[in-house]
Backbone of each chain as ProteinMPNN parsed JSONL, in Angstrom:
{"seq_chain_A": "MAEETTVQEPLSPPQNARREALALVVGVAAWLVPGLGHALLKMWGRALICFFTVGVFVWVGAGMRGNLFTSRGNDAFDSLGYIADLGTGGFYWVARSLETNGPDVSHADGDYGTRFLATAGVFNLLVALHAYEAARGRKA", "coords_chain_A": {"N_chain_A": [[-13.267, 111.248, -126.283], [-10.923, 109.29, -127.598], [-10.368, 105.676, -126.176], [-9.163, 103.42, -125.032], [-11.157, 100.258, -126.028], [-12.542, 97.791, -123.901], [-13.253, 94.968, -123.338], [-11.715, 91.745, -124.898], [-11.103, 89.662, -127.826], [-10.158, 86.367, -127.341], [-6.531, 85.784, -127.573], [-3.79, 84.088, -130.334], [-1.645, 82.29, -129.579], [1.29, 83.37, -129.454], [0.235, 85.571, -130.87], [-0.175, 86.565, -128.202], [1.855, 86.915, -126.754], [2.854, 89.097, -127.928], [1.529, 91.104, -127.419], [2.127, 90.95, -124.041], [4.902, 91.699, -124.7], [4.501, 93.633, -125.299], [3.801, 95.175, -123.719], [4.628, 95.254, -122.022], [6.815, 97.076, -122.98], [4.638, 99.647, -123.389], [4.532, 99.807, -120.21], [6.68, 100.495, -118.928], [7.949, 102.837, -120.19], [5.948, 104.731, -119.252], [6.597, 104.57, -117.425], [9.322, 105.951, -117.193], [8.477, 108.699, -118.227], [6.161, 110.395, -117.314], [2.6, 109.78, -117.656], [3.226, 109.005, -120.729], [2.73, 106.171, -121.45], [0.303, 106.09, -121.612], [-0.201, 107.417, -123.079], [1.498, 106.068, -125.669], [-1.254, 104.362, -125.806], [-3.279, 105.787, -126.67], [-4.579, 107.509, -124.767], [-5.536, 110.283, -124.377], [-5.833, 112.613, -122.575], [-6.026, 111.361, -119.806], [-3.027, 110.618, -120.048], [-2.471, 112.307, -120.029], [-3.339, 114.279, -117.832], [-1.83, 112.462, -116.078], [0.919, 113.323, -116.731], [0.555, 115.955, -115.588], [-0.282, 115.874, -113.176], [1.71, 113.686, -111.625], [3.681, 116.371, -112.359], [3.002, 118.752, -110.98], [2.81, 117.777, -108.567], [5.619, 116.739, -108.286], [7.096, 118.935, -108.552], [5.698, 121.328, -106.231], [7.309, 119.522, -104.179], [10.446, 120.115, -104.437], [10.013, 122.758, -104.862], [9.264, 122.9, -101.809], [11.872, 122.179, -100.829], [11.721, 119.51, -100.619], [13.162, 115.686, -99.812], [14.409, 114.952, -101.844], [15.695, 111.981, -101.728], [18.66, 109.246, -101.648], [20.809, 107.006, -103.843], [22.585, 105.985, -101.553], [21.727, 105.84, -99.343], [20.874, 105.164, -95.676], [19.59, 103.601, -94.048], [16.518, 101.525, -93.629], [14.313, 103.262, -94.162], [15.664, 105.49, -95.826], [15.779, 103.546, -98.125], [13.782, 103.011, -98.995], [11.957, 105.051, -99.437], [14.347, 105.916, -101.615], [13.591, 104.275, -103.589], [10.565, 105.345, -103.177], [10.757, 107.325, -104.396], [12.237, 107.302, -106.769], [10.195, 106.167, -108.296], [9.204, 107.858, -109.895], [10.019, 108.131, -112.551], [12.71, 109.702, -114.485], [11.644, 112.574, -114.225], [12.652, 112.51, -111.287], [15.117, 113.245, -112.124], [14.888, 115.609, -113.044], [13.604, 116.679, -110.605], [15.834, 116.776, -109.487], [16.995, 118.359, -110.056], [16.369, 120.685, -109.922], [15.652, 121.69, -107.381], [17.681, 123.333, -106.443], [19.229, 124.44, -103.946], [18.867, 122.627, -102.689], [17.68, 119.88, -100.301], [15.792, 121.145, -96.74], [14.741, 120.003, -94.284], [13.599, 120.898, -91.91], [12.441, 122.642, -91.478], [9.071, 122.414, -91.075], [8.023, 122.403, -93.503], [9.964, 121.753, -95.824], [9.202, 119.617, -94.308], [6.72, 117.979, -95.585], [7.417, 118.723, -98.553], [9.229, 116.519, -98.826], [7.672, 114.385, -98.778], [5.194, 114.977, -100.468], [7.157, 114.326, -102.588], [7.439, 111.841, -102.553], [4.538, 110.426, -103.11], [4.44, 111.747, -105.434], [5.983, 109.677, -107.126], [4.833, 107.236, -106.376], [2.1, 107.304, -106.963], [2.94, 107.329, -109.627], [3.994, 104.693, -109.561], [2.157, 103.099, -109.975], [-0.026, 104.235, -112.311], [1.981, 103.291, -114.405], [1.506, 100.836, -114.117], [-1.029, 100.896, -114.225], [-0.798, 101.308, -117.261], [0.119, 99.449, -117.859], [-1.459, 97.09, -117.878], [-3.701, 97.805, -119.09], [-2.208, 98.033, -120.969], [-2.042, 95.404, -121.927], [-4.316, 94.283, -121.892], [-7.09, 94.435, -120.546], [-9.58, 95.599, -118.281], [-9.785, 98.927, -118.165]], "CA_chain_A": [[-11.938, 111.289, -125.633], [-10.458, 108.29, -127.392], [-9.347, 106.044, -125.321], [-9.408, 101.524, -125.202], [-11.916, 99.605, -125.109], [-12.295, 96.981, -122.575], [-13.846, 93.598, -123.702], [-10.849, 91.597, -125.778], [-10.711, 88.753, -128.273], [-8.248, 85.553, -126.976], [-5.364, 85.777, -128.817], [-3.001, 82.888, -129.879], [0.261, 81.601, -127.853], [2.606, 84.487, -130.773], [-0.494, 87.039, -131.099], [-0.514, 86.655, -126.323], [3.538, 86.9, -126.54], [3.779, 89.941, -128.641], [0.894, 92.055, -126.619], [2.645, 91.024, -123.439], [5.678, 92.431, -125.033], [3.76, 95.526, -125.722], [3.123, 95.581, -122.244], [5.901, 95.908, -121.213], [6.856, 98.493, -123.453], [4.701, 100.751, -121.909], [4.726, 99.842, -118.627], [8.219, 100.904, -119.259], [8.03, 104.157, -120.806], [5.744, 105.122, -118.546], [7.042, 105.31, -115.233], [9.871, 106.736, -117.733], [7.703, 109.666, -118.665], [5.146, 110.265, -116.718], [1.547, 109.865, -118.549], [3.287, 108.389, -121.694], [2.407, 105.163, -121.375], [-1.594, 106.044, -121.68], [0.164, 108.351, -124.653], [0.866, 105.279, -126.617], [-2.032, 103.558, -125.616], [-4.314, 106.927, -127.631], [-5.029, 107.715, -123.853], [-5.156, 111.535, -123.862], [-6.779, 112.855, -120.838], [-5.081, 110.092, -118.808], [-1.583, 111.284, -120.339], [-1.93, 114.74, -119.834], [-3.35, 114.381, -116.578], [-1.105, 112.037, -114.651], [1.649, 113.777, -116.698], [0.272, 117.023, -115.355], [0.101, 115.352, -111.801], [3.075, 113.494, -111.145], [4.641, 116.974, -112.395], [2.589, 119.53, -109.928], [3.659, 116.856, -107.024], [7.459, 117.412, -108.061], [7.309, 120.694, -107.979], [5.312, 121.228, -105.18], [8.188, 119.409, -103.787], [11.08, 120.223, -104.617], [9.713, 123.67, -104.375], [8.96, 123.235, -100.712], [12.848, 121.666, -100.423], [11.927, 117.994, -99.846], [14.605, 115.932, -99.632], [15.052, 113.49, -102.538], [16.52, 110.383, -101.196], [19.55, 108.487, -103.243], [20.888, 105.671, -103.351], [23.007, 105.762, -100.959], [20.822, 105.945, -97.685], [21.889, 105.53, -94.129], [18.888, 103.023, -93.463], [15.343, 101.097, -94.831], [13.313, 103.814, -95.244], [15.905, 106.232, -97.3], [16.211, 102.943, -98.836], [12.337, 103.072, -99.734], [11.936, 106.523, -99.396], [14.384, 106.156, -102.846], [12.463, 103.886, -104.109], [9.398, 106.009, -104.273], [11.229, 108.578, -105.193], [12.59, 106.816, -108.237], [9.115, 105.877, -108.734], [9.049, 109.549, -111.412], [10.542, 107.625, -113.337], [12.69, 110.518, -115.738], [11.134, 113.373, -113.399], [13.457, 111.922, -110.267], [16.272, 114.033, -112.179], [14.555, 117.648, -113.43], [13.718, 117.561, -109.142], [17.548, 116.481, -108.469], [17.941, 119.8, -111.231], [15.557, 122.189, -109.292], [16.916, 122.075, -106.052], [19.843, 123.722, -106.871], [19.71, 124.845, -102.679], [19.435, 120.924, -101.499], [16.664, 119.862, -99.534], [15.703, 121.903, -95.923], [14.046, 119.381, -93.771], [14.084, 121.814, -90.636], [10.931, 123.428, -91.113], [7.828, 122.036, -91.696], [7.954, 122.953, -95.408], [10.624, 120.425, -95.882], [8.762, 117.319, -95.226], [5.626, 118.15, -96.886], [8.14, 118.618, -99.982], [9.135, 115.723, -98.851], [5.768, 113.981, -98.68], [5.124, 115.113, -102.346], [8.229, 114.346, -103.781], [7.223, 110.476, -102.662], [3.866, 110.334, -103.322], [4.337, 111.566, -106.738], [7.153, 108.598, -107.178], [4.002, 105.986, -106.036], [1.205, 108.073, -108.171], [2.986, 108.0, -111.249], [4.069, 103.784, -110.323], [-0.14, 103.017, -109.714], [0.367, 104.976, -113.628], [2.399, 102.9, -115.213], [0.813, 100.292, -113.263], [-2.109, 100.82, -114.677], [-0.539, 101.57, -118.195], [0.468, 97.779, -118.561], [-3.097, 95.941, -117.422], [-4.688, 99.086, -120.318], [-1.831, 97.229, -123.017], [-2.65, 93.892, -121.67], [-6.124, 94.899, -122.804], [-7.623, 94.482, -118.897], [-11.133, 96.779, -118.16], [-9.198, 100.123, -117.348]], "C_chain_A": [[-12.451, 109.451, -126.77], [-9.911, 107.332, -127.371], [-10.348, 104.158, -125.726], [-10.683, 101.847, -124.57], [-11.743, 98.48, -124.715], [-12.21, 95.378, -122.568], [-12.967, 93.332, -124.91], [-11.185, 90.24, -126.612], [-9.759, 87.43, -127.538], [-7.869, 85.554, -127.696], [-4.492, 84.317, -129.002], [-1.662, 83.37, -129.007], [1.506, 83.297, -128.658], [1.773, 85.954, -130.473], [-0.083, 88.246, -129.325], [1.121, 88.077, -126.587], [3.399, 88.785, -126.455], [3.515, 90.938, -127.642], [1.346, 92.149, -125.748], [4.257, 91.515, -123.843], [5.491, 93.807, -124.788], [3.835, 96.258, -124.377], [3.409, 96.369, -121.275], [6.599, 96.997, -121.113], [6.729, 99.679, -123.187], [4.088, 101.134, -120.935], [6.141, 100.553, -118.216], [8.454, 102.913, -119.219], [6.505, 104.822, -120.005], [5.916, 105.095, -116.902], [8.352, 105.767, -116.0], [9.92, 108.174, -117.606], [6.575, 109.935, -118.166], [3.97, 110.673, -118.004], [1.992, 109.38, -120.27], [3.306, 107.245, -122.024], [0.394, 105.288, -121.975], [-1.339, 106.865, -123.189], [0.004, 107.308, -125.765], [-0.213, 104.24, -126.799], [-3.422, 104.818, -126.102], [-5.078, 107.242, -126.429], [-4.564, 108.705, -123.766], [-5.608, 112.413, -123.091], [-5.938, 112.216, -120.157], [-3.699, 110.209, -119.128], [-1.38, 111.994, -119.768], [-2.449, 114.887, -118.354], [-2.835, 113.398, -116.24], [0.519, 112.171, -115.333], [1.526, 116.046, -115.868], [0.048, 116.874, -113.306], [1.119, 115.162, -110.899], [3.91, 115.432, -111.434], [3.948, 118.528, -111.871], [3.609, 118.971, -108.746], [5.017, 116.927, -107.42], [7.61, 118.604, -108.042], [6.914, 121.348, -106.952], [6.421, 121.262, -103.899], [9.307, 118.976, -103.62], [10.809, 122.116, -104.262], [9.619, 123.947, -102.916], [10.462, 122.295, -99.965], [12.924, 120.349, -99.957], [12.523, 117.121, -100.188], [13.801, 114.845, -100.206], [15.772, 112.582, -102.416], [17.633, 109.673, -102.599], [20.025, 107.256, -102.459], [21.804, 104.573, -102.172], [22.595, 106.914, -98.805], [21.103, 104.822, -96.798], [20.861, 103.847, -93.435], [17.389, 102.556, -94.395], [14.656, 102.199, -95.252], [14.26, 104.728, -95.255], [15.666, 105.196, -97.787], [14.123, 102.881, -99.905], [11.884, 104.398, -99.698], [12.292, 106.925, -101.384], [13.575, 104.715, -103.932], [10.758, 104.284, -104.444], [9.629, 106.758, -104.524], [11.614, 108.076, -106.623], [11.547, 106.345, -109.184], [8.931, 107.5, -110.135], [9.892, 109.312, -112.206], [11.968, 109.762, -113.564], [13.247, 112.626, -114.262], [12.229, 113.416, -111.983], [14.893, 113.438, -110.506], [16.1, 114.66, -112.906], [14.422, 117.527, -111.429], [14.793, 117.656, -108.775], [17.651, 118.922, -109.308], [16.815, 121.028, -110.757], [15.706, 122.114, -107.96], [17.489, 122.264, -105.728], [19.608, 124.233, -105.024], [19.848, 123.094, -101.791], [18.169, 121.315, -100.625], [17.15, 120.561, -97.712], [14.773, 121.158, -95.138], [14.219, 119.54, -92.389], [13.662, 122.319, -90.559], [9.859, 122.563, -91.409], [7.835, 121.592, -93.176], [8.998, 121.891, -95.838], [9.876, 119.635, -95.805], [7.496, 116.985, -95.557], [6.581, 117.736, -98.234], [8.725, 117.152, -99.718], [7.534, 114.733, -98.566], [4.889, 113.88, -100.117], [5.866, 114.43, -103.226], [7.834, 112.399, -103.877], [6.241, 109.75, -102.811], [3.55, 110.491, -104.942], [4.999, 110.271, -107.395], [5.762, 107.286, -107.052], [2.76, 106.169, -107.039], [1.411, 107.183, -109.299], [3.919, 105.409, -111.647], [2.504, 103.24, -110.474], [-0.061, 103.134, -111.446], [1.042, 103.662, -114.553], [1.912, 101.359, -114.952], [-0.877, 99.342, -114.519], [-1.841, 101.157, -116.383], [-0.573, 99.96, -119.195], [-0.831, 97.346, -118.524], [-3.947, 96.886, -118.023], [-4.142, 98.087, -121.132], [-2.468, 95.807, -123.397], [-4.542, 93.722, -121.954], [-7.351, 94.78, -121.377], [-8.645, 95.364, -118.949], [-10.255, 98.312, -117.584], [-9.864, 101.754, -117.73]], "O_chain_A": [[-13.483, 108.78, -126.793], [-8.945, 107.256, -128.131], [-11.402, 103.832, -126.273], [-11.183, 102.583, -123.72], [-10.716, 97.935, -125.12], [-11.373, 94.69, -121.985], [-13.035, 94.091, -125.877], [-11.711, 89.472, -125.807], [-8.599, 87.7, -127.229], [-8.457, 85.368, -128.761], [-4.448, 83.501, -128.081], [-1.107, 84.212, -128.3], [2.328, 83.962, -128.028], [2.238, 87.017, -130.062], [0.117, 89.442, -129.119], [1.287, 89.297, -126.585], [3.661, 89.54, -125.519], [4.38, 91.572, -127.037], [1.529, 93.353, -125.566], [4.851, 91.718, -122.784], [6.116, 94.731, -124.268], [3.903, 97.449, -124.073], [3.086, 97.232, -120.459], [6.965, 97.688, -120.163], [7.545, 100.557, -122.906], [3.417, 102.129, -120.656], [6.394, 101.065, -117.126], [8.927, 103.769, -118.472], [6.084, 105.708, -120.75], [5.494, 105.467, -115.807], [8.927, 106.287, -115.043], [10.842, 108.84, -117.136], [5.708, 109.519, -118.934], [4.155, 111.451, -118.94], [1.061, 109.404, -121.075], [3.956, 107.04, -123.049], [-0.35, 104.526, -122.592], [-2.112, 106.892, -124.146], [-0.924, 107.28, -126.572], [-0.186, 103.398, -127.696], [-4.56, 104.512, -125.748], [-6.286, 107.331, -126.647], [-3.436, 108.793, -123.283], [-5.54, 113.393, -123.833], [-4.885, 112.817, -119.944], [-3.025, 109.765, -118.197], [-0.43, 112.384, -119.09], [-1.856, 115.728, -117.679], [-3.813, 112.901, -115.683], [1.4, 111.464, -114.844], [2.351, 116.958, -115.814], [0.252, 117.746, -112.461], [1.475, 115.819, -109.921], [4.753, 115.714, -110.583], [4.436, 119.51, -112.43], [4.638, 119.413, -108.235], [5.682, 117.325, -106.464], [8.431, 119.195, -107.34], [7.768, 122.131, -106.537], [6.603, 122.134, -103.049], [9.591, 117.949, -103.004], [11.496, 122.638, -103.385], [9.844, 125.109, -102.576], [10.352, 121.79, -98.848], [13.774, 119.927, -99.173], [12.803, 117.39, -101.356], [12.968, 114.106, -99.682], [16.661, 112.446, -103.257], [17.508, 109.611, -103.822], [19.873, 106.743, -101.35], [21.83, 103.363, -101.945], [22.894, 107.747, -97.95], [21.507, 103.72, -97.166], [21.338, 103.129, -92.556], [17.121, 103.02, -95.503], [14.336, 102.325, -96.434], [13.889, 105.398, -94.291], [14.744, 105.59, -98.5], [13.689, 102.749, -101.05], [10.933, 104.394, -100.48], [11.593, 107.531, -102.195], [13.148, 104.793, -105.084], [9.995, 103.891, -105.326], [8.742, 107.392, -105.097], [11.124, 108.666, -107.586], [11.698, 106.138, -110.388], [8.331, 107.532, -111.21], [10.596, 110.216, -112.654], [11.871, 110.718, -112.794], [14.208, 113.274, -113.845], [12.597, 114.553, -111.687], [15.391, 114.209, -109.686], [16.952, 114.677, -113.794], [15.167, 118.311, -110.841], [15.078, 118.426, -107.858], [18.128, 120.026, -109.045], [16.617, 122.095, -111.338], [16.091, 123.232, -107.62], [18.107, 121.752, -104.795], [20.756, 124.676, -105.0], [20.509, 122.632, -100.86], [17.73, 122.422, -100.314], [18.318, 120.571, -97.323], [13.667, 121.69, -95.243], [14.783, 118.714, -91.672], [13.883, 123.055, -89.598], [10.132, 121.856, -92.379], [7.645, 120.495, -93.701], [8.399, 120.945, -96.349], [9.593, 118.873, -96.73], [7.16, 115.826, -95.801], [6.493, 116.657, -98.821], [8.615, 116.496, -100.753], [6.487, 115.01, -97.98], [4.194, 112.988, -100.604], [5.509, 113.998, -104.322], [7.914, 111.751, -104.921], [6.421, 108.533, -102.755], [2.793, 109.786, -105.609], [4.349, 109.835, -108.346], [5.911, 106.351, -107.839], [2.461, 105.276, -107.831], [0.564, 106.484, -109.856], [4.204, 104.842, -112.702], [2.042, 103.121, -111.609], [-0.032, 102.03, -111.989], [0.326, 103.172, -115.426], [2.058, 100.672, -115.964], [-1.332, 98.327, -115.046], [-2.936, 101.295, -116.929], [-0.94, 99.549, -120.296], [-1.271, 97.288, -119.672], [-5.077, 96.904, -117.534], [-4.821, 97.352, -121.849], [-3.019, 95.294, -124.371], [-5.512, 92.987, -122.134], [-8.504, 95.168, -121.565], [-8.545, 96.081, -119.944], [-10.288, 98.538, -116.375], [-9.451, 102.746, -117.129]]}, "seq_chain_B": "MTSSTGAISGVSVLVALIAVKLSHLQALMVFALVISVAFGFLGRRQPKERVKYILWTLLLFLLVGVGIGWAMYPFSR", "coords_chain_B": {"N_chain_B": [[34.406, 137.099, -115.586], [31.118, 138.34, -116.335], [29.847, 136.63, -117.386], [29.46, 134.559, -114.986], [28.085, 136.451, -112.866], [25.774, 136.417, -114.285], [25.202, 133.885, -114.125], [24.96, 132.974, -111.941], [22.844, 135.031, -111.016], [20.496, 134.529, -112.936], [20.447, 131.311, -111.512], [19.525, 132.065, -108.88], [16.948, 133.745, -110.383], [15.821, 130.848, -110.292], [15.789, 129.743, -109.046], [13.849, 131.123, -106.729], [11.437, 131.662, -108.706], [10.431, 127.888, -108.507], [10.377, 128.266, -106.032], [8.096, 127.526, -103.073], [5.834, 128.588, -100.623], [3.807, 126.921, -98.607], [0.714, 126.713, -95.861], [-0.23, 123.989, -93.464], [-2.427, 123.545, -94.43], [-3.041, 124.595, -96.809], [-1.583, 123.126, -98.332], [-2.18, 120.258, -98.174], [-4.531, 121.264, -99.181], [-4.105, 121.433, -101.633], [-3.212, 118.919, -102.398], [-5.044, 116.872, -101.767], [-6.37, 118.16, -104.05], [-5.418, 118.149, -106.42], [-4.948, 114.441, -106.576], [-7.42, 113.772, -106.275], [-8.803, 114.785, -109.01], [-6.541, 113.202, -110.039], [-7.507, 110.362, -109.487], [-10.16, 110.25, -110.184], [-9.648, 110.745, -113.506], [-8.264, 108.852, -114.0], [-10.325, 106.072, -113.005], [-12.968, 106.456, -113.356], [-14.693, 106.373, -116.547], [-16.826, 107.586, -117.78], [-17.173, 111.488, -118.421], [-19.575, 112.487, -116.645], [-19.36, 110.583, -114.549], [-16.072, 110.534, -113.909], [-16.668, 113.782, -113.007], [-18.526, 113.262, -110.45], [-16.986, 111.397, -108.787], [-14.603, 111.951, -108.919], [-15.236, 114.846, -107.638], [-16.565, 113.07, -104.945], [-13.94, 112.756, -104.233], [-12.842, 114.274, -103.667], [-13.943, 115.578, -101.327], [-14.26, 113.746, -99.155], [-10.889, 113.278, -98.805], [-10.672, 116.33, -98.203], [-11.782, 115.93, -95.039], [-11.4, 113.7, -93.934], [-9.129, 114.389, -93.57], [-8.992, 116.429, -91.986], [-10.064, 115.776, -90.332], [-8.407, 113.32, -88.559], [-6.869, 116.017, -87.617], [-7.495, 117.302, -86.477], [-8.227, 114.565, -84.647], [-6.134, 113.871, -83.253], [-5.055, 116.731, -82.195], [-6.073, 116.533, -78.945], [-3.43, 115.286, -78.314], [-1.074, 117.416, -78.592], [-0.28, 118.66, -77.353]], "CA_chain_B": [[33.021, 137.751, -114.405], [29.983, 139.518, -116.27], [29.219, 135.638, -117.448], [29.045, 134.275, -114.444], [27.045, 137.243, -112.013], [25.004, 136.531, -114.833], [24.602, 132.253, -113.978], [24.305, 133.37, -110.711], [21.185, 135.701, -111.141], [19.218, 133.028, -113.276], [19.98, 130.99, -110.563], [18.504, 132.791, -108.554], [15.524, 133.648, -110.317], [15.164, 129.995, -110.799], [15.182, 128.747, -107.215], [12.587, 131.915, -106.917], [10.119, 130.817, -109.286], [9.676, 127.201, -108.442], [10.002, 128.0, -104.373], [6.756, 127.057, -103.035], [5.448, 128.335, -99.642], [2.306, 126.529, -98.651], [0.804, 126.44, -94.636], [-0.334, 122.534, -93.342], [-4.352, 123.353, -94.428], [-2.803, 124.588, -98.332], [-0.692, 121.581, -98.923], [-3.616, 119.784, -97.833], [-5.845, 120.937, -100.712], [-3.425, 121.218, -103.295], [-3.229, 117.243, -102.859], [-6.78, 116.921, -102.364], [-7.362, 118.045, -104.972], [-5.109, 117.221, -107.746], [-4.998, 113.021, -106.288], [-8.994, 113.453, -106.398], [-8.537, 115.05, -110.797], [-6.648, 112.757, -111.19], [-8.271, 109.418, -109.439], [-10.995, 110.782, -111.269], [-9.534, 110.512, -114.706], [-8.274, 106.677, -114.526], [-11.096, 105.129, -112.114], [-13.421, 106.143, -114.274], [-14.824, 106.753, -118.291], [-17.381, 108.342, -118.241], [-17.52, 112.584, -117.53], [-20.332, 112.843, -115.385], [-18.906, 109.652, -113.326], [-15.121, 110.956, -113.697], [-16.664, 114.291, -112.218], [-19.057, 112.898, -109.228], [-15.882, 110.373, -108.403], [-13.924, 114.063, -108.272], [-15.849, 115.886, -105.781], [-16.8, 112.586, -103.697], [-13.026, 112.022, -103.715], [-11.703, 115.759, -102.927], [-14.94, 115.592, -100.347], [-13.587, 112.589, -98.706], [-9.525, 113.704, -98.684], [-10.324, 116.656, -96.829], [-12.76, 115.507, -94.44], [-10.436, 112.624, -93.439], [-7.59, 114.844, -93.53], [-8.731, 118.025, -90.996], [-10.548, 114.907, -89.066], [-7.559, 112.624, -88.32], [-5.964, 117.062, -87.5], [-8.303, 116.637, -85.164], [-8.133, 113.997, -83.657], [-4.766, 114.493, -82.757], [-5.064, 117.828, -81.335], [-5.425, 116.549, -77.935], [-2.1, 114.695, -77.498], [-0.357, 117.548, -79.285], [0.95, 118.734, -76.393]], "C_chain_B": [[31.532, 137.723, -114.411], [28.93, 137.445, -115.648], [28.907, 134.186, -116.088], [28.354, 135.235, -113.071], [25.679, 136.626, -112.847], [24.259, 135.132, -114.266], [24.301, 132.529, -112.871], [23.075, 133.701, -110.45], [19.983, 134.781, -111.016], [19.042, 131.679, -112.705], [18.878, 130.958, -109.498], [17.019, 132.531, -108.446], [15.06, 132.195, -110.524], [14.357, 129.286, -109.843], [13.649, 129.724, -107.444], [10.908, 131.343, -107.475], [9.423, 128.885, -108.965], [9.661, 127.574, -106.181], [8.594, 128.365, -104.418], [6.545, 126.942, -101.601], [3.668, 128.062, -99.17], [1.814, 126.148, -96.689], [0.455, 124.473, -94.671], [-1.563, 122.598, -95.098], [-3.799, 123.28, -96.537], [-2.274, 123.271, -98.655], [-1.732, 120.535, -99.179], [-4.347, 119.564, -98.899], [-5.13, 120.856, -101.784], [-3.188, 119.593, -103.248], [-4.033, 116.544, -102.805], [-7.353, 116.621, -103.76], [-6.58, 117.761, -106.377], [-5.107, 115.905, -107.753], [-6.026, 113.259, -106.725], [-9.285, 113.657, -108.575], [-8.655, 113.548, -111.247], [-6.805, 110.915, -110.762], [-9.246, 109.197, -110.356], [-10.807, 110.174, -112.345], [-9.61, 108.916, -114.703], [-8.401, 106.038, -113.749], [-12.333, 105.437, -113.324], [-13.533, 106.978, -115.793], [-15.446, 107.836, -118.814], [-17.488, 109.552, -117.542], [-17.808, 112.36, -116.482], [-19.893, 111.69, -113.983], [-17.631, 110.318, -112.773], [-15.724, 112.371, -112.858], [-17.32, 114.285, -110.617], [-18.028, 111.621, -108.662], [-15.005, 111.774, -107.462], [-14.481, 114.031, -106.386], [-15.738, 114.855, -104.83], [-15.151, 111.653, -102.922], [-12.039, 113.246, -102.41], [-12.772, 115.911, -101.899], [-13.626, 115.087, -99.035], [-11.622, 113.135, -97.877], [-9.876, 115.091, -97.028], [-10.677, 116.481, -95.406], [-12.176, 114.37, -93.417], [-9.315, 113.394, -93.124], [-8.207, 115.951, -91.616], [-9.816, 116.6, -90.211], [-8.936, 114.314, -88.447], [-6.539, 114.425, -87.76], [-6.348, 117.073, -85.943], [-8.756, 116.277, -84.212], [-6.701, 113.355, -82.961], [-4.807, 115.264, -81.837], [-4.839, 117.352, -79.65], [-4.509, 115.978, -77.47], [-1.071, 116.042, -78.817], [0.931, 118.611, -78.875], [1.338, 118.626, -75.119]], "O_chain_B": [[30.77, 137.41, -113.496], [28.199, 137.056, -114.738], [28.295, 133.139, -116.296], [28.092, 134.498, -112.12], [24.65, 136.374, -112.219], [23.06, 135.114, -113.988], [23.11, 132.323, -112.637], [22.268, 133.003, -109.836], [19.158, 134.408, -110.182], [18.107, 130.927, -112.983], [17.879, 130.27, -109.289], [16.248, 131.949, -107.684], [13.904, 132.107, -110.939], [13.281, 128.705, -109.704], [12.65, 129.338, -108.051], [9.868, 130.907, -106.98], [8.239, 128.605, -109.151], [8.929, 127.036, -105.35], [7.983, 129.078, -105.214], [6.793, 125.884, -101.023], [2.679, 128.772, -99.353], [2.554, 125.33, -96.144], [0.788, 123.76, -95.618], [-1.529, 122.05, -96.2], [-4.049, 122.369, -97.326], [-2.882, 122.478, -99.374], [-2.029, 120.077, -100.282], [-4.739, 118.541, -99.461], [-5.483, 120.261, -102.802], [-2.95, 119.094, -104.348], [-4.094, 115.563, -103.546], [-8.068, 115.804, -104.341], [-7.141, 117.194, -107.315], [-5.261, 115.538, -108.918], [-5.988, 113.028, -107.934], [-9.836, 112.801, -109.268], [-9.45, 112.875, -111.904], [-6.31, 110.123, -111.564], [-9.297, 108.265, -111.159], [-11.466, 109.157, -112.561], [-10.432, 108.094, -115.11], [-7.492, 105.33, -113.316], [-12.537, 104.557, -114.16], [-12.794, 107.889, -116.163], [-15.14, 108.657, -119.678], [-17.783, 109.474, -116.349], [-17.098, 112.102, -115.51], [-20.065, 111.916, -112.786], [-17.627, 110.705, -111.604], [-15.272, 112.288, -111.716], [-16.882, 115.006, -109.719], [-18.651, 110.813, -107.974], [-14.859, 112.245, -106.334], [-14.358, 113.681, -105.213], [-15.054, 115.119, -103.841], [-14.969, 110.802, -102.051], [-11.337, 113.259, -101.399], [-12.312, 116.84, -101.235], [-12.712, 115.627, -98.41], [-11.356, 113.263, -96.682], [-9.64, 115.055, -95.82], [-9.874, 116.883, -94.564], [-12.537, 114.267, -92.245], [-8.515, 112.923, -92.315], [-7.705, 115.939, -90.492], [-10.311, 117.061, -89.182], [-8.338, 115.169, -87.794], [-5.375, 114.151, -87.469], [-5.815, 116.935, -84.842], [-9.354, 116.813, -83.279], [-6.581, 112.377, -82.222], [-4.654, 114.872, -80.681], [-3.798, 117.633, -79.055], [-4.435, 115.947, -76.242], [-0.475, 115.565, -79.783], [1.991, 119.063, -79.307], [2.521, 118.782, -74.819]]}, "name": "protein", "num_of_chains": 2, "seq": "MAEETTVQEPLSPPQNARREALALVVGVAAWLVPGLGHALLKMWGRALICFFTVGVFVWVGAGMRGNLFTSRGNDAFDSLGYIADLGTGGFYWVARSLETNGPDVSHADGDYGTRFLATAGVFNLLVALHAYEAARGRKAMTSSTGAISGVSVLVALIAVKLSHLQALMVFALVISVAFGFLGRRQPKERVKYILWTLLLFLLVGVGIGWAMYPFSR"}
């Protein structure tokens, strides 16, 4: 698997600024589509695994009818849940379209599903940060 | 009328396809397995190191999960 090397030569300021901008694009791409950031860096194995992991968590979470928080939360926990769910990027809307019957947290299944959805989001944010750091030339 | 019936049955099929029914232990195992593989790929570069990391993380996830379950058992009634 061809993946990024770790140690980089010191760059001049314009090159450094360009790399920073590119890293930001990679980070945002990684957030929007899980795995895309690593794919842009030609880290194919990691890209596939990230896409698969977030996809499975979203599928299981939505399949168990977990609660997918919206921006119209009532308290701080709802807002935190919304931020976590938004972490899945484009998969947030995939989960929303999969949950045709809406959430059901009256059973334990729905509660587990809520955790799966939140975990998918937080994991994808971690993946985006990893891709950003790798694009900046940090060890990855 | 026919198209709306078809749409409803399509939605029913979709719901049936994505519906997931897991026990607490099964959910824990799915979570532990998937996240261990992901951490292994993100955290290690060499295949051998990845396998070792995945197995070790999976074992710890399961042990800690079951351990916390048993630790909460006296307070569950």
